[in-house]
C-alpha positions as CSV (number, residue, x, y, z in Angstrom):
1,M,43.5,-19.2,35.4
2,S,44.7,-16.7,32.7
3,Q,47.5,-17.5,30.3
4,I,50.9,-16.7,31.9
5,S,53.7,-15.7,29.6
6,P,56.7,-18.0,29.8
7,A,60.1,-17.0,31.1
8,R,63.5,-18.1,29.8
9,I,66.5,-19.5,31.7
10,T,69.4,-17.1,31.5
11,G,71.6,-18.7,34.1
12,L,72.0,-22.2,35.6
13,Y,74.2,-22.7,38.7
14,R,75.2,-25.3,41.2
15,Y,77.0,-24.9,44.5
16,P,79.1,-28.1,45.3
17,V,80.2,-26.9,48.7
18,K,77.6,-24.9,50.7
19,G,78.8,-21.3,51.1
20,L,81.5,-21.5,48.4
21,T,81.7,-20.5,44.8
22,P,78.7,-20.9,42.4
23,E,79.6,-22.9,39.3
24,P,77.8,-22.1,36.0
25,L,76.3,-24.9,33.9
26,Q,75.0,-24.8,30.4
27,T,72.9,-28.0,30.8
28,A,71.9,-30.2,33.7
29,P,69.7,-33.2,34.2
30,L,66.7,-32.8,36.6
31,R,65.7,-36.0,38.5
32,V,62.6,-36.5,40.6
33,G,63.0,-35.3,44.1
34,E,66.6,-34.3,43.6
35,T,68.7,-31.1,43.5
36,L,70.9,-30.2,40.5
37,P,73.8,-32.8,40.4
38,A,76.3,-32.1,43.2
39,D,74.4,-29.1,44.4
40,R,75.2,-28.5,48.1
41,R,76.8,-32.0,48.1
42,Y,79.3,-30.9,50.8
43,A,79.4,-28.4,53.7
44,L,82.0,-27.1,56.2
45,E,81.0,-27.8,59.7
46,N,81.4,-24.9,62.1
47,G,82.3,-26.8,65.2
48,P,80.9,-30.3,66.1
49,T,77.2,-30.7,65.2
50,G,76.8,-34.5,65.6
51,F,76.1,-34.9,61.9
52,D,76.1,-38.6,60.9
53,P,76.8,-39.2,57.2
54,A,75.3,-42.7,57.6
55,A,72.0,-41.2,58.8
56,P,72.0,-37.6,57.8
57,V,69.5,-35.2,59.5
58,W,68.8,-31.7,58.3
59,K,70.4,-28.9,60.3
60,P,70.1,-25.1,59.9
61,K,72.6,-23.1,57.9
62,T,74.2,-21.8,61.2
63,A,75.7,-25.3,61.7
64,Y,78.1,-24.6,58.8
65,L,80.5,-21.9,57.5
66,M,78.2,-19.7,55.3
67,L,78.0,-16.2,53.9
68,M,75.4,-14.9,56.3
69,R,78.1,-14.8,59.0
70,N,81.4,-15.6,57.2
71,E,81.4,-13.3,54.2
72,R,85.2,-13.8,53.6
73,L,84.2,-17.1,52.0
74,A,83.4,-15.2,48.9
75,G,87.0,-14.1,48.6
76,F,88.1,-17.6,47.8
77,K,87.2,-19.0,44.3
78,T,86.6,-22.7,44.2
79,H,86.0,-25.4,41.6
80,F,84.8,-28.9,42.0
81,N,85.8,-31.6,39.5
82,D,83.1,-34.3,39.2
83,A,85.4,-36.8,37.7
84,T,88.1,-36.6,40.3
85,N,86.1,-35.2,43.3
86,I,88.9,-32.6,43.7
87,L,88.1,-29.2,45.1
88,T,90.5,-26.5,44.1
89,I,90.6,-23.3,46.1
90,R,92.2,-20.1,44.8
91,K,92.9,-16.7,46.2
92,D,93.8,-13.9,43.8
93,G,94.2,-16.5,41.1
94,A,96.7,-18.7,43.0
95,I,95.9,-22.2,44.3
96,V,95.9,-22.1,48.1
97,A,94.4,-25.5,48.8
98,Q,93.3,-28.6,47.0
99,G,91.9,-32.0,47.9
100,D,89.9,-35.0,46.9
101,L,86.7,-34.6,48.9
102,E,86.0,-38.3,48.8
103,S,89.3,-39.2,50.4
104,A,90.3,-38.8,54.0
105,E,93.6,-37.1,53.0
106,G,91.9,-34.7,50.6
107,R,89.2,-33.7,53.1
108,A,91.9,-33.2,55.8
109,S,93.8,-30.9,53.5
110,V,90.7,-28.7,52.9
111,E,89.8,-28.8,56.6
112,R,93.3,-27.5,57.6
113,F,93.0,-24.6,55.2
114,F,89.7,-23.4,56.5
115,A,90.7,-24.1,60.1
116,A,93.6,-21.7,59.7
117,E,91.8,-19.1,57.6
118,F,88.7,-18.9,59.8
119,A,90.2,-19.7,63.2
120,D,88.6,-16.6,64.8
121,E,85.1,-17.5,63.4
122,L,84.9,-21.2,64.2
123,R,83.1,-22.6,67.2
124,G,85.3,-25.7,67.2
125,P,87.2,-27.9,64.7
126,T,85.8,-27.7,61.2
127,K,85.0,-30.8,59.2
128,L,84.2,-31.3,55.5
129,L,80.9,-33.1,55.6
130,S,79.3,-35.3,53.0
131,G,76.2,-37.5,53.3
132,G,76.4,-39.5,50.1
133,G,73.3,-38.3,48.2
134,Y,72.4,-35.9,51.0
135,A,72.1,-32.2,50.1
136,F,73.0,-29.4,52.6
137,T,70.1,-27.2,51.5
138,D,68.5,-24.4,53.5
139,L,65.2,-26.4,53.4
140,A,64.8,-29.8,54.9
141,R,63.9,-31.1,51.4
142,K,65.7,-31.2,48.0
143,V,64.7,-28.3,45.9
144,I,65.6,-26.1,42.9
145,S,65.8,-22.4,43.7
146,I,64.6,-19.9,41.1
147,I,65.2,-16.1,40.9
148,N,63.2,-13.7,38.6
149,L,65.6,-11.1,37.3
150,A,62.9,-8.5,37.0
151,S,62.4,-8.7,40.8
152,L,66.1,-8.1,41.2
153,A,65.8,-5.0,39.0
154,E,63.2,-3.7,41.4
155,I,65.4,-4.4,44.4
156,E,68.2,-2.4,42.7
157,Q,65.8,0.6,42.8
158,L,65.0,0.0,46.5
159,V,68.7,0.0,47.5
160,G,69.9,2.5,44.9
161,A,72.7,0.3,43.7
162,P,73.4,-2.4,41.1
163,I,73.0,-6.0,42.4
164,H,75.0,-8.9,41.3
165,P,72.4,-11.7,40.7
166,L,74.7,-14.3,42.3
167,R,74.3,-12.7,45.7
168,F,71.0,-14.7,45.7
169,R,72.8,-18.0,45.0
170,A,69.9,-19.5,43.0
171,N,70.0,-22.5,40.7
172,L,68.0,-20.9,37.9
173,Y,67.8,-17.3,36.9
174,V,64.9,-16.4,34.6
175,A,63.9,-13.5,32.5
176,G,60.5,-12.7,31.0
177,W,58.2,-12.6,34.0
178,P,57.0,-9.3,35.5
179,A,58.6,-8.3,38.8
180,W,57.4,-10.5,41.7
181,H,55.3,-12.7,39.4
182,E,57.0,-15.7,41.0
183,T,55.3,-14.9,44.3
184,T,51.9,-15.8,42.8
185,L,53.0,-19.3,41.8
186,M,52.7,-21.2,45.0
187,G,51.4,-24.7,44.2
188,E,51.8,-24.2,40.5
189,T,53.6,-26.6,38.2
190,L,56.4,-25.3,36.0
191,R,57.5,-27.1,32.8
192,I,60.9,-26.9,31.2
193,G,60.9,-29.2,28.2
194,S,60.0,-32.6,29.5
195,A,60.8,-31.7,33.1
196,R,58.2,-30.6,35.6
197,L,58.6,-28.8,38.9
198,K,56.1,-27.9,41.6
199,V,56.6,-24.6,43.4
200,V,56.6,-25.3,47.1
201,K,57.8,-22.1,48.9
202,T,59.1,-18.6,48.6
203,T,62.7,-17.9,49.6
204,T,63.3,-15.9,52.8
205,R,66.4,-13.8,52.5
206,C,69.1,-13.5,55.2
207,A,72.2,-11.3,55.4
208,A,74.0,-13.5,52.9
209,V,72.6,-11.4,50.1
210,N,74.3,-8.4,51.5
211,V,77.7,-9.9,50.5
212,D,79.1,-9.0,47.0
213,P,80.3,-12.3,45.4
214,D,83.1,-10.6,43.6
215,T,84.6,-8.5,46.4
216,A,83.4,-10.4,49.5
217,A,82.4,-7.0,50.9
218,R,79.2,-6.7,53.0
219,D,78.1,-3.6,51.2
220,L,74.3,-3.6,51.1
221,D,71.4,-4.1,53.4
222,I,68.8,-5.9,51.2
223,P,66.5,-7.8,53.7
224,P,65.5,-4.6,55.6
225,A,64.9,-2.8,52.3
226,L,62.6,-5.6,51.2
227,M,60.8,-5.6,54.5
228,Q,60.2,-1.9,54.4
229,A,59.0,-1.8,50.8
230,R,57.1,-5.1,50.6
231,G,56.3,-6.2,54.1
232,N,58.5,-9.3,53.9
233,N,62.1,-10.3,53.2
234,E,61.4,-12.8,50.4
235,C,62.8,-13.0,47.0
236,G,62.7,-16.1,44.8
237,I,61.0,-19.5,45.0
238,Y,61.8,-23.1,45.6
239,A,60.4,-25.9,43.4
240,E,60.6,-29.7,43.7
241,V,61.2,-31.8,40.6
242,I,58.2,-34.0,40.0
243,E,59.1,-35.2,36.5
244,G,62.7,-35.5,35.2
245,G,64.4,-34.2,32.1
246,N,67.4,-32.2,30.8
247,I,67.4,-28.4,31.0
248,A,69.7,-25.8,29.5
249,V,70.4,-22.1,29.5
250,G,68.0,-20.6,27.0
251,D,65.1,-23.1,27.7
252,E,61.6,-21.8,28.2
253,L,60.1,-22.1,31.6
254,A,56.3,-22.0,31.5
255,V,53.5,-22.3,34.1
256,E,51.5,-25.5,33.2
257,Q,47.9,-24.7,32.5
258,P,45.3,-27.1,33.8
259,S,43.6,-29.3,31.3
260,L,40.1,-28.3,30.2
261,L,39.1,-31.9,29.7
């Protein structure tokens, strides 16, 4: 295998509640077999699903409120406080709801807010779900999602418009790889400092990426543009943490070369 130039992490994000606001991080610990801390720790059930927090079982994203169908979620800006477990929800800068997601009262407060705001989009009562260490990821495994910014630049050319990177809701945004280089990395091991991640899958894109994270407008049609130009609607990769370590914005991300010994 030829030497591959490293990339660099330009953005690091977690999503404490599935479908809600991304939160930027400067540093984060990676642990074997885990997501970023608190990433997709919670989800808003769109009608009863039978989810059992004592024995969580993976369900598809359609079980929850999410941007693919509920783009108005992007109009609410949220922040999760790790120390207090309090989720704060703002609209146009003003606090419209708040609650401790680890207390029954706090969850009920958040549930009432979304039940009222999304009444016409719900299939039944909404419930704030948590499964302890469970993560409500789009895959039935705990992964780190990675986006190559050079690939996004090519998508901008396809759709003829600037693209906010956070449409893609990745954990790591990286620069320094050629466009679509990430699609060649299936099965490869990536190293970030002492941490190592194994690339396990490309990311199939749904209509969620058509929603502008700033305006909540569904203003682009990205998956069909990808399909027409590339023959698939994939952008980004998933990787599993196989060796832990701390990572930070600015860190180098390199493809591990096999030993010659």
